[in-house]
MIVEXRO-848627 format. One record per residue: residue in one letter; x, y, z of N, C-alpha, C, O in turn. Coordinates in steps of 0.1 Angstrom, whole numbers, plus 5000, padded with zeros to 4 digits. Atoms other than C-alpha are relative to their C-alpha. Layout:
N
(node A,(X,Y,Z),(X,Y,Z),(X,Y,Z),(X,Y,Z))
...
***
This chain:
105
(node M,(5008,4992,5011),(5065,5248,5012),(4982,4994,5002),(4979,4984,5008))
(node K,(5013,4999,5000),(5027,5252,5008),(4994,4993,4989),(5002,4996,4979))
(node Y,(5004,5002,5009),(5006,5235,4984),(4986,5002,5001),(4980,4996,5010))
(node V,(5019,4995,4999),(4970,5248,4980),(4993,4993,4983),(4995,4996,4971))
(node K,(5006,5001,5009),(4947,5231,4961),(4984,4996,5002),(4983,4986,5009))
(node E,(5014,4998,5002),(4906,5235,4956),(4999,5006,5020),(4990,5003,5027))
(node G,(4999,4992,4984),(4913,5256,4995),(5005,4990,5008),(5006,4996,5019))
(node I,(4989,5013,4992),(4932,5227,5012),(5015,5006,4996),(5019,5010,4985))
(node I,(4988,4993,4999),(4965,5239,5023),(5007,4987,5005),(5005,4982,5016))
(node I,(5001,5012,4990),(4985,5206,5027),(5023,5002,4994),(5030,5002,4985))
(node N,(4984,4996,4999),(5023,5212,5039),(5007,4988,4992),(5001,4979,4986))
(node A,(4989,5014,4999),(5055,5187,5033),(4998,4990,5012),(4998,4978,5010))
(node T,(5001,5011,4990),(5050,5171,5068),(4989,4989,4996),(4991,4977,4995))
(node V,(5010,5006,5003),(5014,5163,5059),(5000,4986,4987),(4995,4974,4986))
(node N,(4999,5006,5011),(5024,5156,5023),(5011,4987,5002),(5007,4977,4995))
(node K,(4987,5010,4991),(5055,5130,5039),(4991,4990,5008),(4993,4978,5012))
(node K,(5006,5023,4987),(5030,5105,5061),(4989,5003,4984),(4981,4994,4987))
(node I,(5014,5007,5008),(5001,5105,5030),(5009,4993,4994),(5007,4981,4994))
(node T,(4985,5004,5010),(5037,5099,5009),(5001,4982,5002),(5001,4974,4993))
(node G,(4996,5006,4994),(5043,5073,5038),(4990,4982,4999),(4993,4970,5000))
(node A,(5011,5005,4995),(5009,5058,5041),(4994,4996,4982),(4986,4987,4980))
(node I,(5007,5008,5015),(5000,5052,5001),(5015,4995,5001),(5014,4985,4993))
(node T,(4986,5011,5002),(5039,5035,5003),(4998,4990,5002),(5000,4980,4995))
(node G,(5007,5014,4997),(5025,5010,5027),(4998,4990,4997),(5003,4979,4996))
(node H,(5013,5009,5007),(4993,5003,5013),(5001,4998,4990),(4990,4996,4984))
(node F,(4996,5006,5017),(5012,4996,4977),(5006,4995,5007),(5001,5002,5016))
(node L,(4991,5008,5001),(5036,4973,4992),(4990,4992,5005),(4990,4981,4999))
(node I,(5009,5006,4997),(5005,4960,5010),(4997,4986,4991),(5000,4974,4988))
(node D,(5009,5005,5020),(4985,4953,4979),(5013,4993,4994),(5012,4981,4991))
(node L,(4989,5014,5016),(5019,4939,4954),(5004,4991,5016),(5000,4980,5012))
(node Y,(4997,5015,4995),(5028,4912,4983),(4988,4994,5002),(4985,4983,4996))
(node T,(5018,5009,4999),(4993,4902,4992),(5002,4989,4989),(5004,4979,4994))
(node P,(5000,5009,5007),(4995,4881,4962),(5008,4994,4997),(5005,4984,4990))
(node I,(4992,5006,5004),(5029,4874,4959),(5007,4990,5007),(5016,4983,5002))
(node L,(4995,5011,4989),(5032,4852,4997),(4996,4991,4989),(5004,4985,4982))
(node P,(5003,5016,5004),(5012,4824,4983),(5010,4990,4989),(5014,4978,4988))
(node I,(4990,5007,5009),(5035,4821,4953),(5015,4996,5001),(5019,4986,4995))
(node I,(4990,4999,4994),(5068,4826,4969),(5000,4988,5016),(5009,4981,5021))
(node L,(4998,5015,4992),(5052,4802,4998),(5010,4989,5000),(5018,4987,5009))
(node P,(4993,5004,4998),(5067,4773,4984),(5012,4999,4996),(5016,4989,4991))
(node L,(4984,4999,5004),(5103,4783,4977),(5002,5004,5009),(5013,5009,5007))
(node L,(5000,4995,4988),(5101,4797,5014),(5002,4986,5006),(5013,4983,5011))
(node I,(4998,5017,4990),(5097,4761,5030),(5010,4993,4997),(5019,4988,5004))
(node D,(4987,5008,5005),(5119,4744,5004),(5016,5007,5007),(5019,5001,5017))
(node T,(4998,4994,4995),(5146,4769,5012),(5002,5002,5012),(5013,4998,5015))
(node M,(4997,4995,4986),(5146,4780,5045),(4994,4988,5009),(4995,4988,5021))
(node G,(4999,5008,4991),(5134,4749,5058),(4987,4998,5010),(4986,4989,5019))
(node L,(5009,4999,4992),(5101,4758,5071),(4991,4984,5002),(4994,4975,4995))
(node S,(5009,5012,4998),(5072,4731,5087),(4987,5012,4991),(4989,5024,4988))
(node Y,(5010,4997,5002),(5037,4739,5072),(4991,5006,5010),(4980,5011,5007))
(node F,(5013,4992,4995),(5022,4754,5103),(5013,5011,5006),(5013,5014,5018))
(node L,(4989,4989,4997),(5055,4781,5104),(4998,5010,4984),(5000,5022,4984))
(node A,(5004,4987,5003),(5045,4793,5071),(4984,5004,4998),(4982,5014,4992))
(node G,(5007,4998,4997),(5011,4792,5077),(4996,5009,5013),(4985,5014,5016))
(node L,(4997,4986,4992),(5021,4816,5104),(4998,5008,4995),(4989,5017,4996))
(node I,(4991,4990,5010),(5038,4834,5082),(4990,5003,4995),(4988,5014,5000))
(node V,(5008,4993,5006),(5009,4842,5063),(4985,5005,5007),(4980,5014,5000))
(node T,(5006,4998,4987),(4981,4846,5096),(5008,5015,4999),(5002,5024,4993))
(node A,(4994,4988,4991),(5005,4874,5110),(5001,5009,4988),(5004,5020,4991))
(node F,(4999,4992,5010),(5007,4887,5073),(4981,5007,4997),(4981,5017,4991))
(node N,(5011,5000,4997),(4970,4890,5076),(4995,5009,5007),(4987,5018,5004))
(node V,(5007,4994,4991),(4965,4901,5106),(5002,5011,5002),(4994,5018,5008))
(node V,(4996,4988,4993),(4987,4928,5109),(4996,5011,4987),(4997,5024,4988))
(node S,(5007,4990,5015),(4973,4942,5070),(4982,5007,5009),(4978,5019,5009))
(node S,(5011,4996,4997),(4934,4937,5089),(5001,5009,5011),(4992,5018,5012))
(node V,(5000,4994,4990),(4947,4953,5123),(5003,5015,4992),(4994,5023,4993))
(node T,(4994,4985,5006),(4966,4987,5104),(4985,5007,4992),(4986,5018,4989))
(node Q,(5005,4996,5017),(4937,4992,5078),(4987,5010,5006),(4984,5020,4999))
(node P,(5005,4989,4993),(4910,5010,5105),(5009,5009,5007),(5004,5020,5011))
(node F,(4992,4987,4995),(4937,5031,5119),(5003,5010,4991),(5004,5022,4995))
(node V,(5000,4991,5012),(4943,5045,5081),(4983,5008,4998),(4978,5019,4995))
(node G,(5011,4998,5006),(4912,5045,5075),(4994,5019,5014),(4991,5030,5011))
(node L,(5002,4994,4989),(4905,5064,5109),(5011,5018,4999),(5009,5029,5003))
(node Y,(4986,4988,5001),(4940,5089,5101),(4989,5010,4986),(4985,5022,4987))
(node S,(5005,4986,5009),(4921,5103,5066),(4987,5002,5002),(4980,5008,4994))
(node D,(5017,4997,5004),(4885,5102,5081),(5004,5017,5009),(4995,5025,5009))
(node K,(4997,4991,4993),(4902,5132,5103),(5008,5009,4994),(5007,5020,4998))
(node K,(4994,4994,5009),(4923,5144,5079),(4994,5007,4987),(5004,5009,4981))
(node P,(5005,5000,5005),(4902,5156,5054),(5007,5003,4983),(5002,4999,4973))
(node E,(4994,5000,5007),(4931,5169,5031),(5008,4987,4991),(5014,4987,4980))
(node V,(4994,5013,5000),(4944,5134,5030),(4990,4992,4983),(4995,4986,4974))
(node K,(5004,5004,5008),(4916,5125,5008),(5001,5002,4984),(5003,4994,4975))
(node Y,(4995,4991,5007),(4920,5151,4983),(5017,4994,4991),(5019,4989,4980))
(node E,(4985,5014,5006),(4958,5134,4977),(4998,4996,5000),(4993,4997,4989))
(node L,(5000,5011,5009),(4953,5104,4976),(4989,5000,4987),(4991,4993,4976))
(node K,(5010,5001,5013),(4927,5108,4951),(5010,5000,4989),(5012,4989,4984))
(node F,(4990,4992,5005),(4954,5126,4929),(5012,4985,4999),(5013,4978,4988))
(node K,(4986,5005,5001),(4986,5103,4936),(4987,4985,4995),(4986,4982,4983))
(node V,(5002,5012,5012),(4962,5068,4929),(4999,5003,4987),(5006,4997,4980))
(node K,(4999,4999,5014),(4950,5084,4896),(5013,5001,4994),(5013,4994,4984))
(node A,(4989,5002,5003),(4985,5088,4890),(5005,4988,5000),(5008,4984,4989))
(node E,(4996,5015,5000),(4996,5056,4896),(4987,4994,4995),(4987,4982,5000))
(node A,(5012,5008,5009),(4968,5042,4880),(5003,5005,4984),(5000,4995,4977))
(node K,(5000,4995,5010),(4974,5059,4850),(5018,4997,4994),(5022,4998,4982))
(node A,(4987,5003,5003),(5010,5051,4851),(5004,4988,4996),(5012,4985,4988))
(node H,(5000,5018,5007),(5003,5011,4849),(4996,4999,4990),(5000,4990,4983))
(node Q,(5005,5004,5009),(4982,5017,4825),(5007,4999,4984),(5005,4992,4975))
(node E,(4988,5000,5007),(5011,5029,4804),(5007,4992,4998),(5012,4990,4986))
(node R,(4991,5012,5002),(5031,5001,4814),(4998,4989,4996),(5006,4980,4993))
(node Q,(5009,5012,5003),(5007,4981,4807),(5003,4998,4980),(5006,4989,4973))
(node N,(5001,5001,5016),(5004,4991,4769),(5016,5001,4995),(5018,5000,4983))
(node R,(4989,4999,5009),(5042,4996,4764),(5005,4981,4998),(5012,4977,4989))
(node F,(4998,5013,5000),(5046,4958,4772),(4992,4993,4990),(4996,4983,4985))
(node A,(5010,5014,5005),(5016,4943,4754),(5003,5005,4983),(4995,4999,4975))
(node E,(4997,4991,5011),(5032,4967,4718),(5016,4985,4998),(5024,4986,4989))
***
């Protein structure tokens, strides 16, 4: 299955890779602000020392920082990723805005 938009052909394999990268990035963005909030709960329930809790936060941030250049290189080599990413980010932002409007009522 091919998808043609603005002269760019996106096949199913590329679309799966894009979806995987976007999902991974979304999860990183989702869990980054949550980790400091649940850290006291992890320390208490799992009996972690402050050193181990700090190690978890450090590992989380290092993994995020190390993977960002590789995702950037991939998107620079694949120009179709940029267009697909723009569409998916806009669609996700629109869906988030609609959910916020529903909860505000």
